[in-house]
N, C-alpha and C positions, 0 to 999 in steps of 0.2 A: 745159539750154542746147538750143537749137533753131537746127537749120542751112537751115531754110526762111523764105521770106517766110509773111506773112499769108496768101496763097493758097495754102500748106501744099505748094507743091512746093520740094522740094530743091535748094538752090544747086547749079550745074552746077560741076565741077573737072576742068581739065585740067593734065595733069603734065609737066613736060618735064625732063629728065635731062640732064645737059651732062658728055660723058666720053668722052676718044679711047678709052682701054682699053675699056667698056663699047659702042661703039660697033664696035670693031674683035672685039667678040668673045674678049677674051682677058681679061674678068673680067666675074663674073656682075655685075647690078645689082640690089644689096638696096636701095637708098634710095628709087628709083622704086613697087616693090612694099610698102614699109612707109609712106608718103607715101599710097597709095591704101588701106590697110588701116586708118589712125587716121582719114583721111577719111571713110571709109565709116561706120566705129564711131561717128562723129559724125555719121551722118544725109548727110551729103553724097553727090552723085551723082556718080561719078568717069567722064567720057566721052570722054575723050582720055589717052593716054599714048604719050609719044615720046621716042626716046632719041635724041643726036644728039651727034656728035664738038663739041669745042671749038673751033668758028667762030662768030665774032660773027654774021657775015652770016646763017648757017642760022640761028641762036637767034634774031634778031630777024625773020627772016622768018616761023618759027614763032610768035613772041608776038603777031606784027601779024596771021597767020590767025587765030587764038582768037578775041584778040581783037576786030578788025573786020568778021570772019565774024558775031560774038555768039553763038560758040558755047557759051562758059565765062563765069560770072561772076568763077571766081576760078582763076588761075594757080598751082600750086607747081611750084616748081623746084627742083632739088638739083643741087648740082656746080657748078666753076666759079666759085667765090667765094672762092680763095684767091690767094696771091703768086704763082705760077705766070705765066710769062710768056702759058702759053694759058688762062689761069683770065680768060673774057669775059664770064661771066652778069649781072655788074654791070651789063657797059657796055654788054650790049645790052637791057638792062632799060631804063638812061635813056635811052637811043638811041629808045626808042619811047615813052615814059612821057610823060603828057600834066602829072600830078601826081606830087610825091613823097611817100610815106606814113612821114614817117622816125620817128614813133614804133613803130611794131611790129618794125624790126630793133634799133631801140634798147632795147627789150624784151627780145628774144630774147637781145642781148649781155648787158643786166644779168643777166638769170636765168642764162647759159651762166656767166658771171665767176664764178658762187658755186661753178662746178661744175670749173673748170679757167680759168686766167689766158690761156690760148691765145684764148678767146675775143674777143679785145681784136683778134685778127687778122681777123677776120671781117668780108667785105668786103659783106656781104648788103646789100639793097635790096628797099625796096617802093614799088609806085608803082600808078597809075590809067592805064590807057588807055582811054577809053569809059566804060563801065560794069562795065569787068572791073576787077580787084584782084589783082596781078601782086607775090608774096612769091619772094624767094631764100631758100632752105633751104642750110647745109651739104652737104656731098657724102657725109661719113660717117653709116651707119645711126646709131650711138649718138645722135650730135648732130643728126641728122633727127629722132629721136623725142624728144630734150630741148626742143628749141625747138618745135614743131608740137604736140605734147602742150598747151606751155605756152599759147601762142597760139589753138589753134583755138575755145575756147570762148567766145572775144570775137568772131570774125570774121562769125558770122553778123548783128550787131547792125550792123557797118558793111558789110556788102553789101547789109542793108533799106536805110539810108542811098544807097548808091551806085544803086542800082537801081529806087528808089523803091517799094517793097512795102512 
């Protein structure tokens, strides 16, 4: 598994966590640090970590900032993918997307269905904006680990194609 292009430079990652309770410091964010741990263990370079409330305009602004500023090659978000009226991460991702990548969330849901039937309730999306791949992960650390460890090995190939490396 290689998480860098032919130039040998590691792919750059931004992490966005969508959580009202985490933002208000009512709960510790465990998903963001876990994403960092898994990404760095796979050879990716985490350059950005942002914890935001479940506010779609704020999520869209941060997604655009990271993508349009060519700050990162990959954005991994956590949270905001459930059925709560305030869960808006997929909508924020869709609003900034130029192209959807349905295979990634389909694969995550298929894998997760072998663990829990509740995987069918996931609203996660994956999309491309510019030269950045955006992937929505669930909010729970257990689901983050199960999903991200399942897909991370294939992401470098997609990023090679996306970035022209």
